N, C-alpha and C positions, 0 to 999 in steps of 0.2 A: 475406418472412416468414422467421422463424428456423427453421432445420432441426434443430439440435441444441444442446447446451449443454456447456460444459466447467466443471467444478467444481474449485476449488483447495481443498485441505485440509491440515491439519497434525495430527500426533499429539500433541495437547496433553493430553488426558485419558485416552487409551487407544490401543491399536493399532487405528486406524480401520478399515483394510481387513479385518484378521482378525476383528474383532467383527462386521462386516457379512456377511462370507463365511460365518461359522459359522451365522448365522441363515438364510442362503439354503440352506445344505446341510440344515439341520434342518427348515425350514418351507416352503421353496420360494421365498420372497421375503423382502425386508427393506425397511423404510422408512429412507431416508437424509434427514436434515434439512439444509436450507440455512441455515447460521449467517450470515445477512446482517449485514455490518458496519453500524454506525450511519451511516456516511458513504456507503453504497452506494445506488444506485437500487433501487427495488422491482421493476423489470422486469415490470410488469404485462402489457404486450402480449406479451412473449416467453413468460412463464409461461402465458398464455392459449393461445398457439399450441402450446406443448408439451402442454398439457392436451387440446386437440382432436386433435392428431396421435397421442398415446398411446392415445386412445380407439379409434383405427382399427387401430393396430398398434404393436409395440414400437419404440423409438427407441434407436439406439446413441449413447451419450454418452461423454465423456471425464472421467477423474478424474486429478488429478496433484498431487504434492507436490514443489515445486521444491527445497526445502532438502535433500532426499535423492535427487533425480532419480529419482523413482518415478512410473510412468505406467501407467494402467489404462483399459480400456474396460468399459462396463457396458450392460446392457439396461434401459431405462426403460419401464415398462408403465402408469404412472399418475403424474399430477402434481396435487397438492392445495395450494391456496393461498387466502388471503383477499384482501380489498380493502385493501391496505396495513395489514394487521393480522397479527400473529404468531399462530400456531396450535399447539395441542398435537398430538402424533402421532395420526394416524388410528387406529392400532392399537398402543398402548403395548407390548403383549405381543410384537409383531413389530418392535420397535425395540431396538437395543442398550441394555443395562441402564444404561450410564454416562450416558445422557441421555434415557431414555424418559419420566422424570417431571421432567425439568429445565425450565428456562425455555422458553417457547414460541419457535418459530422462524418464519422468513418463508415457507417452503415445504417440502413433503415430496415426495420422489421414491421411487416404488416400484420397487425393483431386483430383477431375477430372475437376474442374472449379473454377476460382476466378475472380469475376467481381467487379469493383468499383461501388458504389452507393452513392447517396447524403445522408447526415445525416437524412433528413426528411424521405427518403425511408427506411433507416435502422431502424429508430424509428417506422415506420409503421409496418415493418415486425417483429421486435423483442420487440416492446413496449417501449424500453428505451435504453439509453446508460449507462451501469453500472458504478458506481463510486467505489472507494475503490482500493486497491493495488493488488487484486487477478489477476490472469492471465487466469482463466477459470471460466466461469459463466454458470451453468446449467440453462435452461429456460423451464418453463412449459407454454404452450400456454394459453393465457388469464390471466396469472399472472405476466409475465415479468421475468427478470433474478432473480433466487432464492437467489443469494448472494448480491443483491442490498443493499448497505449500506446507501444511502442518506436518510435523514429524512426531513420531511416537516417543514417549519418555525413554531416555537411554540411548536414542539413536542420534543425538545431537553432539554438542561439544562437551568433552570431558574436562572437568576442572581439576587442577592439581591440589587445590585446597578450598575450604569454605570461606575464605576471607574475601570480602567484597569492599572495594574502595569506590565510593560514590562522590563525585564532584559535580557541582551545578552552578549555573549562572556565572560563567567565566567572563562574558562580555569582552571577548578579545577584540583588539583593535584600539581605537582611541580611548575607550572607556575601561580598558583592562587596568586593574589596580595593583599589579606587581611589576617590578622593574625587570628589564631584560638582562641585567648583570648585577653583581653584588654591589651594594651600596652600604654605607654606615647605617646600621639598624634595620636593614631590609635585604631580602634575597629573592631571586627568581622563584616562582611557585614550584617549578619542577625540582629545584634543589631542596626546598622545604619538604616536599612530599618524599623525595628520595631519602632524606635524612630521617624523617619520622617513620618511614617504612623499611629502613635498612635491614631489619631482622625479620621481615615479614615476607612470606611466600604468598603473593597476591593471586587469588584464583580468578577474580572477575573485576573488571574496571567498568563502571557505569558513568557515563558523561551525559547529564541531562541539560536541556537548554536553560538559559540562552547562551549559545557559543558566541554570538555577536549581539550587537544592540540594534542595528538597523537593517538586518538582512543584507549585510555588506558582503558582496561576492568577493571583493578584494581581501577582506579580513578572513573569510572562510578559506579561500585558496592560499592565503599567506599565513597569517599568524595562527589561525585555528589548526590548519593542517600541520604546520611545523610544531606547534605545541603538543598536539595529540600524538604525533609520530614520535617526538622526543620523549614524552611521558611514557608511552607504552614500551618503548625501547629501554628506558631507564628502569622501569618496574619489572621488566622482562615478562610482559603480558602480550601474548600473541594477538594479532589483530582479530582473530575469530573469538577472542575472549574479551573484546571491547564492545560494549553496548552503547550506541549513540542515539539519544532521543532528542529530536528537535524541539525547540520552544517557539513561542509565538513571535519572537524577534529574529528567528533564524530563516524564515521563509517569507518572501515579500507578499503578504496577504493583501496589501493595497493594490497589487497587480493580479488579484485572484481571477482565474479564468476557469469557470466550472465546466467548460466544454472540452478542455484538453489538459488542464493543470500544468501549463507551461511555466507558471510561477514557481513550481517546485524544481525546475531544471538546475539552477545554481547549487542548491543543496544536494541534489542527486549527483552532480559532478563532484562535489566535495566528498561524498561518501564513496564514490567510485575510486577517486584518487587515494583515499585513506585505506580502503580495503583491498585495492588492486583489482577490483572487478565490480561490475554493475550489481547493485543490491537494491532491495526494496526499502523504502523508508520505514514501512511497517513489516519487519521481518521476524516471523515467529520461529524461535529456535528452542530446543531443549538444552539446558546447561546443567550438567550434573557433576557433583564432587563424589567420585567413587569411593573415597576413603571415609570422609567425615560423615556422609549421609547414607551409607549403604544400609545401615540397620533400620532407619526410618523410611527409606525410600523417597525422601523429599527431593524435589527438583526446584530449580529456579526457572521461571518462564516469563518471557515478556508477555504483556497483556495485549492481545490483538485489539485494534481499534480502527475505526473508519477515518 
């Protein structure tokens, strides 16, 4: 059974900690909303366990913001949630003004204390700082955050060579600069790459944004999916050895929704269709070439980011 929970936050609309601390000092407690991402689990069992435990006594939880290396502990005295439904604040007047009347969220946590701690103390209390793009990490004492995604070096994908092919800013769709078939003086990009790399055993293919120009879902599911599928097959690079990094033109930021991140859904669907399974946009993996880099012990690793 889950013992506590770690909540990841970002200061998108306000100074999150200051807004909640102010209400604690004025009113004795504050409601903290869990802004569950559209792609995250509802964590029904874990929330139920927290609800039951909080009814007996307060629970120490962790709050953290990785982008600024800020870490906090807090006392949780109540947990309110629905059955896979978003809810309004139990007490809007005891919720920070910047979201007390905003969209409903997945769960509400009643906090009576928030204190800053050093990262070392946070790790001592909660065993680790979770990686991955989730915003809620259930924790079982002695086991660490149950949704921890980080892998130890050598436990990830083994590369057949140390050769990395990196392509970027394809802008597939109307703005793509290469023909779909051979023309006088020009060839499809896949054929050019296949020719230039005909004698090369590619270990890793990195595709960085922008795949499209206008976060075009049609271009992602059409041209981009066909192109990357064809390229990985042509270069004989397994999908697990393809790293796709979105650019600012790949996700519809003009439709940004800080409460559930539904604006990421088209790009997530594209990744699911390419890899054949649901994956995180920020997926931390260890990628190792066992032959070329055995002596130095080097690894290639994606950089985690919020």
